[in-house]
C-alpha positions, 0 to 999 in steps of 0.5 A: 693389663686389661680393658673392658666396657659395657654399653646398654639401652634399657627400657622398662614398662610397669603397671602397678596392681590396679583392677586386678592386673599388674605386669612388668616388661623389660628390654635390654639392648647391649654390647660388652667388649673386652681384651682379656676374657674367655669362657670364664670371663667372670673370674677376675683371676683369669687372664687369657694369653695374648695373641701377641704382646706387641699389639694387645689391641688384637685381643679386643672383641665381644665378651663371651658374656655379651648378650645383645638382646634380652626381653623379660616380661611377667604379669598377674591377673585376677580374673574379673569373676565372682562377688565384687567383680565385673562379672557374676558380682551378685553370685550366690555362695556356691556359684561364687566358689566356682567362678570366683577366686581365679588368678593367672600369671605368666613369666616369659624370657627371650634373649639372644645367646653369647657369641662363638667362633671357629678356632684354630685350636692352636697358636702359630705366633708368639706361643707363651702357653705350655705346649700340649703334644707339641701344639701351642693351645690358645683360646682366641686364635681364629681358624684360617678361612680358605675355601669359604669367606666369613659372610658365606659361612655365616649364611650356613649358620642356624638350626638344621634338623638332620635325620640323626641329630640337630646341627647349628651349621648346615649339614651340606658343608659337613661330612657326616657318619652315622652309627647303627642306631642312625644317630650322628657318629661324627661330623666334620667340616668338608675339606678345603674350607678352613685350616690352621693359620700358617706359622707366624700368622693369625687366623682370619676367622673373627673371634666371637663374631657369631651368635648361638641359638636364641633362648625362649621360655614361657612359664604359666600359673593358674591359682584358684582360691576357695573361701571356707570361712571368713578367715580360712581359704583353700588354695590350689595352684598349678604351675607349668614351667616351660609350658610349650616344652620349647627346646633351647639348644646351646652351641658349641656347648659345655660353656665353651665359646669356640669350636675347633675347625677340625672337631669330629663333632663340628656343628653338632648340637649336643647341649640344651639349657633349661628344663623340659615342661614341668607341671606342679600341683600345689594345695594350701590351706591359708588362715 
């Protein structure tokens, strides 16, 4: 009772280990579409209630797992210093222990985020799901745009840094209140911009039509090998995870692909993914 498809262009550039260098670069440009997937679309037992059984095609949309672009690169380079290398090849034992045996490595990832949309948070048409306090919940019914069109709203989507928080919707179209500590207490969409669809109609906000914040991460490693004897080496390695300490924001957050138009935290970013900068020191004796 469902259909989905995935199409992609994949490009890979690889250099095998040569002259102390190896690297691999991968880029994917793709699109995943389906008509029966939601935030838990990787679960085969999950089936989202239809907007209407009369026209299942209305549910066909970008998958919440769709990731339009993804770039991944990694590389390792043995620095050309020390005995047998391009520089200091004739170094004595002490100098070789200082300038030789260095290796640097890096892994970087950049990708677009899965899609999201602004939902009505309720159904006004053919409700088959159990009602909650008289309201029929549905995960794929968009809000009704009334005081702003989709293209205008799209121009107000992006990262915005307010004195009390971080937003993915322009604070200029929000009503924001702050607590005593100066942090955002509530953020609501200004009245007259969106509403719930009228009974017997669907919302006109396109489902899964916007992308969340992009993701970027860079990890670096530096390794130093010090020969003790012909068969014994001491190795010290420093790894820096997210060395730039780059914040990767998530919106709407909590593995949800939509935010209700009447949410009291509308547009507010409350979630990050990945970790803050983490530096590790590792010492090993190899024999």
